[in-house]
N, C-alpha and C positions, 0 to 999 in steps of 0.2 A: 504494500500500500504506500510505503514511503516513496518508492520510485515514481508511482503515479502522481503523488502530491507534488514532487519536484518538477516533473514534466508538465503538469497542469500549470504550475506557477510560471514556468518559462514560457510556455505557449500563450498563456493569458497576457503576458507582458509583450509578446511578440506581435500579436494581431488581435483585432476585434472581429475579424471575418470568421463567421461560423464554419464555413467549408474548410478554410485553411486551418483553423484550430483543430478540427476533426482530423484532417490529413496529417498535420504535424504530430498530433497526439498518437495516432495509430502508427505512424512511421517511427517515432521514437520508442514506442512500446513494442515494436516488432522484435521477435526473438531471433530472427535470422536474416541474413543478407537476401536470400531468395524471397522472403516475405516483403522486405523493403522494396525490392525490384518490382514485385507484383503490385504493391501499393502505388509506386511511382508510375508504372505503366497504366494502371487504372485511372489515376489522377490525370495523366496526359490525355487519355481517351475522353474522359469526361470534360476536360478543358476544351478539347477540340470540337466537342459537340455544342458548346455554348455559342450564342450569337456573337458576332464580331465585337460589338461594344463591350459585352460582358467579359470576353476574353481579354480585351485591352485593360479593363478595370482590374481583373484578377492578376494579370501580369504586372501591373503597376503596384498592386498590393504585395505581390511576391517580392518585387524589387525593394519596397519599403522594409519588408521583413528581413531580407538579407543584408540591407544596409544597417539594421539595428544589431546584427549579430556580433560584430567586433567589439562594440561597447559592452554588450551583455557578457561576452566571453571574458573581457578584461575585468569586469566587476566580479564575475564568478571566480576567476583566478585569484583576485584580491581577497575574497572571502575564504577561499580554500587555503590560502597561505598565511592567514592571520593566526597568531598564537591563540590557543584556547584559554 
């Protein structure tokens, strides 16, 4: 349960988009590389079936998410290396 709580916290900070939250949560909870590949392929298929405008909006949100990652990783590293 602790793993899910940490993933939920990270994903919640990453995006407000429900579809992306679901995808990121499932992806990070996946137990194997093959499961991650399957989830990514399914996501790509579903993305390609969206109307053009929705695809553009989703791609823009994905870009925003990835731009947040370096700062989030640095913060996480800072917390991990702080003395207890």
